[in-house]
C-alpha positions in Angstrom: 0.0 0.0 0.0 1.2 3.5 -0.8 0.6 6.5 1.4 -0.2 10.1 0.2 3.4 11.1 1.2 5.1 7.9 0.1 6.1 6.8 3.5 4.5 5.5 6.7 4.7 8.0 9.6 5.6 6.8 13.0 6.2 9.9 15.2 3.9 10.4 18.2 2.4 13.7 17.0 1.1 12.1 13.8 -0.2 9.1 15.8 -2.4 11.5 17.7 -3.6 13.6 14.7 -7.2 14.7 14.7 -9.6 14.8 11.8 -9.8 18.6 12.0 -6.0 18.8 11.3 -6.4 16.8 8.1 -9.2 18.6 6.3 -6.9 20.6 3.9 -4.9 17.6 3.0 -8.1 15.6 2.5 -9.5 18.2 0.1 -6.2 18.2 -1.9 -6.3 14.4 -2.1 -9.9 14.4 -3.4 -9.0 16.8 -6.2 -6.2 14.5 -7.2 -8.5 11.5 -7.2 -11.0 13.4 -9.3 -8.4 14.3 -11.8 -7.1 10.8 -12.1 -10.6 9.2 -12.1 -11.7 11.4 -15.0 -9.1 9.7 -17.2 -10.8 6.3 -17.0 -13.6 5.4 -19.4 -17.1 5.7 -18.1 -19.4 2.7 -18.4 -22.1 3.6 -20.9 -24.9 2.2 -18.8 -23.7 4.1 -15.7 -23.5 7.3 -17.8 -27.0 6.9 -19.0 -28.3 6.2 -15.5 -26.5 9.3 -14.2 -28.0 11.4 -17.0 -31.5 10.1 -16.3 -31.2 11.0 -12.6 -30.0 14.5 -13.4 -33.0 15.1 -15.5 -35.9 17.0 -13.6 -38.2 14.1 -14.3 -35.5 11.4 -14.0 -36.3 10.0 -10.6 -40.0 10.1 -11.0 -39.7 8.4 -14.4 -37.3 5.7 -13.2 -39.1 4.9 -10.0 -42.4 4.9 -11.8 -41.0 2.6 -14.4 -39.6 0.2 -11.8 -42.7 0.1 -9.7 -45.3 0.4 -12.5 -43.8 -1.4 -15.5 -41.3 -3.9 -14.1 -43.1 -5.0 -10.9 -46.8 -5.7 -11.9 -47.6 -9.3 -12.8 -50.5 -8.2 -15.0 -49.0 -7.0 -18.3 -52.1 -4.9 -19.0 -51.5 -3.0 -15.8 -47.8 -2.5 -16.8 -48.9 -1.3 -20.2 -51.2 1.3 -18.8 -48.5 2.6 -16.5 -46.0 2.7 -19.4 -48.4 4.8 -21.4 -48.8 7.2 -18.4 -45.0 7.5 -18.1 -44.2 8.2 -21.7 -44.8 12.0 -21.5 -42.0 12.4 -18.9 -39.4 10.4 -20.6 -36.0 11.9 -19.6 -34.4 14.0 -22.3 -30.9 12.6 -21.7 -31.8 9.1 -23.1 -30.5 8.3 -26.6 -33.0 9.1 -29.3 -33.7 5.5 -30.0 -34.6 4.8 -26.4 -36.9 7.8 -26.2 -38.5 6.8 -29.4 -38.9 3.2 -28.2 -40.6 4.4 -24.9 -42.9 6.8 -26.8 -43.8 4.2 -29.3 -44.2 1.6 -26.5 -46.5 3.9 -24.7 -48.8 4.0 -27.7 -48.6 0.3 -28.5 -48.4 -1.2 -25.0 -52.1 -1.1 -24.4 -52.8 -2.8 -27.7 -50.0 -5.4 -27.5 -48.8 -5.6 -23.9 -47.4 -9.1 -24.4 -45.0 -7.8 -27.1 -44.1 -4.4 -25.7 -43.7 -4.9 -21.9 -41.0 -7.6 -22.0 -38.9 -5.4 -24.3 -39.4 -2.4 -22.1 -38.3 -4.4 -19.0 -35.3 -5.7 -20.9 -34.2 -2.2 -21.6 -34.3 -1.3 -17.9 -32.4 -4.4 -16.9 -29.7 -3.5 -19.5 -29.5 0.0 -18.0 -28.9 -1.3 -14.4 -26.9 -4.3 -15.5 -23.7 -2.8 -14.1 -25.2 -2.6 -10.6 -26.5 -6.2 -10.3 -25.0 -9.6 -11.4 -26.9 -12.5 -12.8 -26.7 -15.3 -10.1 -27.2 -18.2 -12.5 -24.3 -20.7 -12.6 -23.7 -20.1 -16.3 -23.1 -16.4 -15.8 -22.0 -15.8 -12.3 -18.6 -17.3 -12.7 -17.8 -15.3 -15.8 -18.9 -12.1 -14.1 -16.8 -12.7 -11.0 -13.8 -13.4 -13.2 -14.3 -10.3 -15.1 -14.7 -8.0 -12.1 -12.0 -9.5 -9.9 -8.7 -8.0 -10.8 -5.5 -7.3 -8.9 -6.5 -5.4 -5.8 -10.3 -5.9 -6.2 -12.3 -8.4 -4.1 -16.0 -9.0 -4.0 -18.5 -9.0 -1.2 -21.4 -11.1 -2.7 -24.9 -10.4 -1.5 -27.9 -12.5 -2.6 -30.7 -10.0 -3.0 -34.2 -10.7 -1.9 -37.4 -9.3 -0.4 -38.3 -9.3 3.3 -38.8 -12.9 4.5 -42.4 -13.7 5.3 -42.1 -17.4 6.2 -39.7 -20.2 7.2 -39.7 -21.8 3.8 -38.5 -18.6 2.1 -35.9 -18.1 4.9 -34.6 -21.6 4.3 -34.4 -20.9 0.6 -32.4 -17.7 1.1 -30.0 -19.5 3.5 -29.5 -22.3 1.0 -28.8 -19.7 -1.7 -26.1 -18.1 0.4 -24.8 -21.6 1.3 -24.4 -22.4 -2.4 -22.5 -19.1 -2.9 -20.1 -19.9 0.0 -19.3 -23.3 -1.3 -18.1 -21.9 -4.7 -14.4 -21.8 -5.2 -14.6 -18.3 -6.6 -16.5 -16.8 -3.7 -14.7 -16.0 -0.4 -16.8 -13.2 1.0 -20.6 -13.0 1.4 -23.1 -10.8 3.2 -26.4 -11.8 4.8 -29.0 -10.1 7.0 -30.5 -11.5 10.2 -33.9 -10.6 8.7 -33.1 -13.0 5.8 -32.6 -16.0 8.0 -36.0 -16.3 9.8 -39.7 -15.4 9.5 -40.8 -12.3 11.4 -40.1 -13.0 15.0 -41.9 -12.2 18.3 -40.1 -9.1 19.6 -41.2 -10.0 23.1 -39.1 -13.2 22.9 -35.7 -11.6 22.1 -33.5 -14.4 23.5 -35.5 -17.0 21.6 -35.1 -15.1 18.4 -31.3 -14.9 18.9 -31.2 -18.6 19.6 -33.2 -19.3 16.4 -31.1 -17.1 14.2 -27.8 -18.5 15.6 -29.0 -22.0 14.9 -29.9 -21.0 11.3 -26.6 -19.2 10.6 -24.2 -21.6 12.3 -24.0 -24.0 9.3 -22.9 -21.1 7.1 -20.2 -20.0 9.6 -19.1 -23.6 9.8 -18.5 -23.6 6.0 -16.5 -20.4 6.3 -14.4 -21.7 9.2 -13.6 -25.1 7.5 -12.8 -23.6 4.1 -9.3 -24.2 2.8 -6.6 -23.0 2.2 -8.0 -20.0 4.2 -11.3 -19.2 6.0 -14.1 -17.5 4.1 -15.7 -14.3 5.4 -19.3 -13.7 6.4 -20.6 -10.2 6.9 -23.7 -9.8 9.0 -25.6 -7.0 7.3 -28.4 -4.9 8.6 -31.1 -2.6 7.3 -33.8 -1.6 9.9 -33.2 0.0 13.3 -35.4 -2.6 14.9 -32.8 -5.2 14.0 -29.8 -3.4 15.6 -29.9 -5.1 19.0 -30.8 -8.4 17.5 -28.0 -8.3 14.9 -25.3 -7.5 17.5 -26.6 -10.2 19.9 -26.6 -12.8 17.1 -23.1 -11.8 15.9 -21.5 -12.0 19.4 -23.3 -15.2 20.4 -22.2 -16.9 17.2 -18.6 -15.9 17.5 -18.6 -16.8 21.2 -19.0 -20.4 20.3 -15.7 -22.3 20.7 -15.8 -23.7 17.1 -15.7 -20.1 15.7 -13.1 -18.7 18.0 -10.5 -18.5 15.3 -12.9 -17.3 12.6 -12.8 -13.6 11.6 -16.2 -12.3 10.7 -17.9 -9.0 10.2 -20.9 -6.9 11.1 -22.3 -3.6 9.8 -23.0 -0.4 11.7 -25.1 2.4 10.2 -23.7 5.9 11.1 -27.1 7.6 10.5 -28.1 6.1 13.8 -27.2 8.0 17.0 -26.6 4.5 18.5 -23.6 3.8 16.2 -20.7 5.1 18.3 -21.9 3.4 21.5 -22.4 0.2 19.5 -18.9 0.4 18.1 -17.5 0.9 21.6 -19.5 -2.2 22.8 -18.1 -4.3 19.9 -14.6 -3.0 20.6 -14.8 -4.1 24.3 -16.2 -7.5 23.3 -13.7 -8.1 20.6 -10.8 -7.0 22.8 -11.8 -9.7 25.3 -12.1 -12.2 22.5 -8.7 -11.5 21.2 -7.2 -11.6 24.7 -8.5 -15.1 25.0 -6.7 -16.1 21.8 -9.6 -15.5 19.4 -9.6 -13.8 16.0 -10.3 -10.1 15.6 -13.6 -9.0 13.9 -14.4 -6.5 11.3 -17.0 -3.7 11.4 -18.2 -2.3 8.1 -19.1 1.4 8.6 -21.9 2.7 6.3 -24.0 5.9 6.4 -27.2 3.9 6.1 -29.6 3.4 3.2 -33.0 2.8 4.7 -34.0 6.3 5.7 -37.4 6.4 3.9 -38.4 3.2 5.8 -37.3 4.6 9.1 -39.3 7.8 8.5 -42.3 5.7 7.6 -41.9 3.5 10.7 -41.7 6.5 13.0 -44.7 8.2 11.4 -46.8 5.1 11.3 -46.3 4.3 15.0 -45.9 7.9 16.4 -42.4 7.0 17.5 -39.3 9.3 17.6 -37.3 9.0 14.4 -34.5 6.5 15.1 -32.0 8.2 12.8 -30.3 11.5 13.0 -32.5 14.3 11.8 -30.1 15.9 9.3 -27.6 14.8 6.7 -24.8 16.7 8.4 -25.5 14.9 11.7 -25.2 11.6 9.9 -22.0 12.7 8.2 -20.5 13.8 11.6 -21.5 10.5 13.2 -19.8 8.6 10.4 -16.5 10.5 11.1 -16.9 10.1 14.8 -17.1 6.3 14.5 -14.0 6.3 12.2 -12.1 8.6 14.5 -12.7 6.3 17.4 -12.0 3.1 15.5 -8.9 4.0 13.5 -6.5 3.8 16.4 -3.7 1.2 17.0 -5.2 -0.1 20.2 -8.5 -0.6 18.5 -7.7 -2.0 15.1 -5.8 -4.9 16.6 -9.2 -6.1 17.8 -11.6 -4.6 15.2 -10.7 -4.0 11.6 -12.7 -1.3 9.8 -14.4 -1.4 6.5 -14.8 2.2 5.3 -17.8 1.8 3.0 -19.2 4.5 0.7 -18.4 6.7 -2.3 -17.9 10.1 -0.7 -14.4 10.9 -1.6 -14.0 13.4 1.2 -14.8 10.8 3.8 -12.6 8.2 2.1 -9.7 10.7 1.9 -10.1 11.6 5.6 -10.2 7.9 6.6 -7.1 7.1 4.5 -5.2 10.0 6.0 -6.2 9.1 9.5 -5.1 5.5 8.9 -1.7 6.5 7.4 -0.9 9.1 10.0 -1.9 6.8 12.9 -0.1 3.8 11.2 -3.2 1.5 11.1 -3.5 1.0 7.3 -3.3 -2.8 7.9 -6.5 -2.5 10.0 -8.6 -0.7 7.4 -10.3 -1.8 4.1 -12.1 0.5 1.6 -15.4 -0.7 0.2 -17.6 0.6 -2.7 -20.6 -0.4 -4.6 -20.3 -2.4 -7.8 -20.7 -0.3 -10.9 -20.8 3.1 -9.2 -18.3 5.9 -10.2 -15.8 3.3 -11.4 -13.1 5.8 -12.5 -13.0 7.4 -9.1 -13.0 3.9 -7.5 -9.9 3.0 -9.5 -8.1 6.2 -8.6 -8.8 5.5 -4.9 -7.7 1.8 -5.3 -4.3 2.9 -6.7 -3.6 4.8 -3.5 -5.1 2.6 -0.8 -3.9 -0.6 -2.4 -7.2 -2.6 -2.7 -11.0 -2.3 -2.9 -13.8 -4.5 -1.7 -16.8 -4.2 -4.0 -20.3 -4.8 -2.6 -21.8 -7.0 -5.3 -25.5 -7.8 -5.4 -26.5 -10.9 -7.2 -30.0 -12.1 -8.2 -31.5 -14.8 -10.4 -33.2 -13.4 -13.5 -36.6 -15.0 -12.7 -36.4 -13.1 -9.4 -35.3 -9.7 -10.8 -38.3 -8.1 -9.1 -36.7 -8.8 -5.7 -33.9 -6.4 -6.6 -36.4 -3.5 -6.9 -35.8 -2.3 -3.3 -32.1 -2.2 -3.8 -32.4 -0.4 -7.1 -34.8 2.2 -5.6 -32.3 3.0 -2.8 -29.5 3.4 -5.3 -31.7 5.7 -7.5 -32.8 7.8 -4.6 -29.2 8.2 -3.4 -28.2 9.3 -6.9 -31.0 11.8 -7.3 -31.0 13.4 -3.8 -29.2 16.7 -3.8 -28.2 16.1 -0.2 -26.2 13.1 -1.2 -22.7 13.1 -2.5 -23.7 10.6 -5.3 -25.9 13.3 -7.0 -22.7 15.1 -7.9 -20.3 12.2 -8.4 -20.1 12.5 -12.2 -19.6 16.2 -12.3 -17.3 17.0 -9.4 -14.2 17.0 -11.6 -15.6 19.7 -13.9 -18.1 21.6 -11.9 -16.4 23.8 -9.3 -19.7 24.9 -7.7 -20.6 21.3 -6.9 -17.1 20.6 -5.6 -17.4 23.6 -3.3 -20.8 22.5 -2.1 -19.5 19.0 -1.2 -16.3 20.5 0.3 -18.3 22.8 2.6 -20.5 20.0 3.7 -17.4 17.9 4.5 -15.8 20.8 6.5 -19.0 21.4 8.4 -19.4 17.8 9.4 -15.7 17.6 10.6 -15.9 20.8 12.6 -19.1 19.5 14.4 -17.1 16.6 15.9 -17.1 16.4 19.7 -16.0 13.9 22.4 -19.6 13.1 23.4 -21.1 9.7 22.9 -24.6 10.3 21.4 -27.7 8.9 23.0 -30.4 6.9 21.2 -33.5 8.7 20.0 -35.7 6.0 21.4 -35.1 5.8 25.2 -38.2 4.4 26.8 -37.4 2.2 29.8 -40.3 -0.1 30.8 -38.7 -0.4 34.3 -39.7 3.2 34.8 -43.4 3.6 33.9 -44.4 7.1 32.8 -47.6 8.5 31.4 -47.4 8.1 27.6 -47.0 11.4 25.8 -49.6 12.1 23.0 -48.9 13.5 19.6 -49.8 17.2 19.8 -53.1 18.0 18.2 -53.9 14.4 17.5 -56.4 12.0 19.0 -54.6 9.0 17.7 -52.8 6.3 19.8 -50.1 7.5 22.2 -46.4 7.5 21.2 -44.8 4.1 21.9 -41.0 3.7 21.6 -39.0 0.5 21.2 -37.3 -0.5 24.4 -33.8 -1.5 25.1 -33.3 -5.3 25.1 -32.9 -5.4 28.8 -36.3 -3.8 29.4 -38.2 -6.1 27.1 -39.9 -9.3 28.5 -38.0 -12.5 28.1 -34.6 -10.9 27.7 -31.7 -12.3 29.6 -28.4 -10.6 30.5 -26.6 -11.2 27.2 -26.7 -7.6 26.3 -26.4 -6.1 29.8 -23.0 -4.5 29.0 -24.2 -2.6 26.0 -27.5 -1.7 27.8 -25.5 -0.3 30.7 -23.5 1.9 28.3 -26.6 3.1 26.5 -28.4 3.8 29.7 -25.4 5.8 31.1 -25.2 7.8 27.9 -28.9 8.7 28.3 
């Protein structure tokens, strides 16, 4: 691995460097990456998708197409929706695509069985760089093509929310098949993908159930030769935070997995993230002290914000996430600042996940100054800003690409993933909305630079408290939503205050309660 200065620093002053001291250097590094990244060819599909999302009607058209044309089983319904979308076709599309959509809108109602399959094929082609075909005939070729020197893949089998045990078993079997492939050494799976919806009043029972379901996968990883394979325990919804951490630590506390390195995701848009990282650090330090393997935490901003808003609004609960994008950005940096220290990376390696070049530059500079580059890995999404990704890889040494796979017959289950990527690309608050123009649009660069500086300068030494802090051990009159006669506000409890929960999470609960 190279460093921005060409050598690895070792003096004590650099080891104690703060994020605030590195902002100027980070901005310079981002400019260099943008310059270098602009020299790489842009994937045509990625360029088309970026153009669509920059169009005033782009997001409405694309989301409408996905939900209204791709998703319906009834082709007549899809045809009606295509006709309604035709007038807002994005202007950026090539003329032949615009013509095809306009013509399709006219003919779809008359001949839906002919038009709709073609329309769906066009969309799949446009997003083909974001998702891989999971069939045996094509998966191997795709993996070989993407894997190059310094590029590894984190394979994630996409799917909708699990509604029953049969579907959970099928998803587990799909991930098992991936793990047993010689060309796959790293997979991600969510707790919510391993079991049917569980009883939240039986937390410990749910943990036991998920651990039983996941243990065979971890056994495959631990017994793989010539080296162990890696399983990353992913997460989406806030309600699964406590459960995911409990499952992760319970799994790895089993003697047979003592020497297995595995990973878990933390979402920085949750105020709980830093306290959770501290809890995992303490647990991992004790594990390593016993002779066990370290763990890895993949740090992400979080990509489930609309669902969290809907959940809070539906139940009248406090919003679980930070209320502003800057707060989430600051939280992300606070977690990295805490984690990227020699005394911490020996127990917990860090995956810096995301495409915000300012965040990546800051993390890389912190790692180099503090001499912990061996304890950090940089992760990006397959098919997103590939030129910038390559520029980053050449400096940091390697990249891990988050790689969604799906069977063609189940393409509709990839819809939720695609919608999140589309919304990220279109939201002006998000770095991805400017990713294709930063190298040539100084106004956009300055916008992102100022956002970066503001988030760094907002860093403090405080450990944030959760937004949902109800304690059922201390009954209080439930507050009501002002001006509403609806049901009172109810907030999710800590694990230790829910019926049927044992002491397995008492350490983390104590930390969270103290922070409150």
